C-alpha positions in Angstrom: 0.0 -0.1 -0.1 1.4 3.4 -0.9 0.6 5.5 2.2 1.9 8.8 0.8 -0.3 8.7 -2.2 -3.3 9.5 -0.1 -1.8 12.2 2.0 -2.1 15.3 -0.5 -6.1 14.8 -0.6 -6.5 14.4 3.3 -5.8 18.2 4.2 -7.5 19.4 0.8 -5.8 23.0 1.2 -7.3 23.6 4.7 -5.5 24.0 7.9 -6.6 22.0 11.0 -7.2 24.5 13.3 -10.7 25.6 12.2 -12.8 27.3 14.9 -16.0 26.0 15.9 -15.5 22.7 14.0 -16.7 19.4 15.6 -13.6 17.2 15.9 -15.2 13.9 15.5 -16.9 14.8 12.3 -13.3 16.3 11.0 -12.0 13.0 11.7 -14.8 11.0 10.0 -14.4 13.0 6.7 -10.6 12.5 6.8 -11.2 8.7 7.2 -13.8 8.8 4.3 -11.4 10.8 2.1 -8.7 8.3 3.0 -10.9 5.3 2.1 -12.2 6.9 -1.0 -8.6 7.1 -2.4 -7.9 3.3 -1.5 -9.5 1.1 -4.3 -8.9 -2.0 -2.3 -9.8 -0.8 1.2 -7.5 -0.9 4.3 -7.3 -2.5 7.5 -8.1 -0.5 10.8 -4.3 -0.4 11.7 -3.5 0.8 8.2 -6.1 3.6 8.5 -4.6 4.6 11.6 -1.2 5.0 10.0 -2.6 6.8 7.0 -4.8 9.4 8.9 -2.7 9.7 12.1 -5.9 9.0 14.0 -5.3 6.9 17.3 -6.4 3.1 16.6 -9.1 3.4 19.6 -10.7 6.3 17.8 -10.4 4.7 14.3 -12.2 1.6 15.6 -15.1 3.9 17.0 -15.5 5.8 13.6 -15.5 2.6 11.8 -18.1 1.1 13.9 -20.3 4.1 13.6 -19.9 4.8 9.8 -20.2 1.0 9.3 -23.7 1.1 10.9 -24.8 3.9 8.5 -23.3 2.0 5.7 -21.0 5.1 4.7 -18.2 2.2 5.1 -18.6 -1.7 4.6 -16.2 -4.5 6.0 -15.3 -7.8 5.0 -12.7 -9.8 6.6 -11.1 -7.0 8.7 -10.8 -4.6 5.4 -12.7 -1.6 5.3 -14.1 0.1 2.0 -16.4 3.0 1.1 -20.0 1.7 1.4 -23.5 2.2 -0.7 -24.7 5.0 1.6 -22.1 7.4 -0.1 -24.1 7.2 -3.5 -27.2 8.7 -1.8 -25.1 12.1 -1.1 -23.2 12.0 -4.3 -26.3 11.4 -6.4 -28.1 14.3 -4.8 -25.5 16.6 -5.2 -25.1 15.9 -8.9 -29.1 16.3 -9.1 -28.7 19.8 -7.5 -26.0 20.8 -9.7 -27.9 19.8 -12.9 -24.9 19.9 -14.7 -24.9 16.3 -16.0 -28.4 16.7 -17.4 -27.7 20.0 -19.3 -24.2 18.7 -20.7 -25.7 15.5 -22.2 -27.0 16.8 -25.5 -23.4 18.6 -26.0 -21.6 15.4 -25.0 -23.8 13.5 -27.7 -22.9 16.0 -30.4 -19.2 16.1 -29.6 -19.2 12.0 -29.8 -21.0 12.5 -33.3 -18.2 15.2 -34.1 -15.5 12.9 -33.2 -16.9 10.1 -35.7 -14.5 7.1 -36.3 -12.0 8.5 -34.0 -10.9 6.3 -31.0 -12.1 8.8 -28.2 -13.8 9.5 -25.0 -15.9 12.5 -24.1 -15.9 13.3 -20.5 -17.6 15.5 -18.1 -15.8 16.6 -14.7 -16.4 18.7 -11.7 -14.0 20.0 -9.1 -14.0 18.6 -5.7 -11.5 20.4 -3.4 -7.8 19.7 -4.8 -9.4 16.7 -6.9 -11.4 16.6 -10.0 -14.1 13.7 -10.5 -15.4 12.5 -13.8 -19.2 12.5 -13.5 -20.2 11.5 -17.1 -18.2 9.4 -20.0 -19.1 8.8 -23.2 -17.1 6.8 -26.1 -17.2 5.8 -29.8 -17.7 2.2 -30.6 -14.2 1.9 -32.0 -12.3 3.1 -28.9 -10.5 0.2 -27.5 -11.8 -1.4 -24.2 -8.4 -1.0 -22.5 -8.5 2.8 -22.9 -12.0 3.0 -21.6 -11.5 0.9 -18.4 -7.7 2.0 -17.7 -8.7 5.7 -17.2 -9.6 6.6 -13.8 -12.7 8.6 -12.5 -10.6 11.2 -10.1 -7.4 12.9 -10.5 -5.8 15.5 -8.7 -6.8 18.9 -10.1 -3.5 19.8 -11.0 -2.7 16.5 -12.4 -5.0 16.3 -15.5 -6.1 18.6 -18.3 -9.6 18.9 -17.4 -8.5 19.8 -13.7 -6.1 22.4 -14.9 -8.3 23.8 -17.2 -10.6 24.4 -14.1 -7.9 25.5 -11.9 -6.7 28.1 -14.4 -9.9 30.0 -13.9 -9.3 30.5 -10.3 -7.7 33.7 -8.5 -4.0 33.0 -6.9 -5.3 33.0 -3.3 -8.1 30.4 -4.1 -5.5 28.3 -6.0 -3.2 28.6 -3.3 -5.5 27.9 -0.4 -6.6 24.6 -2.5 -3.2 23.4 -3.4 -0.7 24.9 -1.0 2.5 26.8 -2.1 4.6 23.8 -3.5 1.9 22.4 -5.7 0.8 25.8 -6.9 4.4 26.8 -7.8 4.7 23.5 -9.9 1.5 23.9 -12.0 1.6 27.7 -12.4 3.6 27.7 -15.6 0.8 25.2 -17.1 -1.9 27.5 -15.8 -0.2 30.6 -17.5 0.1 28.5 -20.5 -3.8 27.5 -20.4 -4.7 31.3 -20.3 -2.5 32.0 -23.3 -4.1 29.2 -25.0 -7.7 31.1 -24.7 -8.5 28.8 -21.6 -7.7 25.4 -23.4 -5.8 22.8 -21.6 -3.8 20.0 -23.6 -2.4 16.7 -22.4 -0.1 14.1 -24.2 0.6 10.6 -22.7 -0.2 11.6 -19.3 -2.6 8.5 -18.6 -1.7 6.3 -21.4 0.9 6.3 -24.1 -0.6 7.9 -27.3 -3.6 9.3 -25.6 -4.1 12.9 -26.3 -6.6 15.2 -24.5 -8.5 18.8 -25.2 -10.2 20.3 -22.4 -12.1 23.5 -21.8 -13.7 24.8 -18.7 -17.5 25.5 -18.1 -17.7 29.1 -16.7 -21.4 30.4 -16.1 -21.5 34.2 -16.5 -17.5 34.2 -16.4 -17.4 33.0 -13.0 -14.7 30.6 -11.8 -15.3 27.0 -13.4 -17.8 24.6 -12.1 -16.8 21.9 -14.6 -15.0 21.1 -17.6 -15.4 18.9 -20.9 -12.6 17.2 -22.1 -12.1 14.7 -25.1 -9.5 12.0 -24.8 -8.4 10.0 -27.6 -5.9 8.1 -29.5 -3.7 9.6 -32.6 -5.4 13.0 -31.8 -1.9 14.9 -31.7 -3.1 17.0 -34.5 -6.1 18.3 -32.6 -4.2 19.4 -29.6 -4.2 23.3 -30.4 -6.6 26.0 -29.7 -7.3 26.6 -33.3 -8.2 22.9 -34.2 -11.5 21.9 -35.4 -12.0 19.6 -32.4 -10.9 22.3 -30.1 -13.6 24.8 -31.6 -16.3 22.2 -31.0 -15.4 21.6 -27.4 -15.2 25.5 -26.7 -18.7 25.8 -28.0 -20.0 22.8 -26.0 -18.7 24.4 -23.0 -20.0 27.9 -23.7 -23.4 26.4 -24.6 -23.5 24.3 -21.1 -22.6 27.7 -19.4 -25.0 29.7 -21.0 -27.9 27.4 -19.9 -26.6 27.2 -16.5 -26.5 30.9 -16.2 -30.0 31.1 -17.3 -31.3 29.0 -14.3 
């Protein structure tokens, strides 16, 4: 188990000394966020090490969260439970983004045609970006579809960086911290020079290129992004390409409908 891989998400750009917060709830959220990043789950001992929470408290939290099905256990291994789906579905329904974006995603899929590509819709969650919709063409290889994760660090993917580039410096710093912000700043400046487009080449799979654009209702910070990722798409990864123009128009259409609600 790679303990260090879960650490950046735990603090989420927030300090630990919040006034008026309830410590047991803070610890429960840290525990849930840790488990969310562990595909195969973890034991109580591993969770204590990962979170820095003492074992006695971990056991009490696990017992309570298991009772509410936010966590489930099998053979001493704990994983995120089915109750979590209720809250994520309620949030997405309130956001209304997926419903509005669906016709635009279908149109982008038509534009892509026979290319081996995936159209994705993502939203920011703290220092992560989460894919909430994904569509692909019939010619897209199965391994390309199943190998792509549904969650990435916001500074570690084209869609995340497209969203992050719409944030002010203070907001980005609060989310990422100084070290991560300094590393990603050149990429954010490049995105702004590229008229808000973010491009990727082989970040997640050799030969896979990406075109991403933010969804910004009424020119606010982005509430999401559309990304098209595909094989043999290097010729489309510039802001004046035909595909980039279609992605931008889709995002502007989604943003206009969201802004009118």
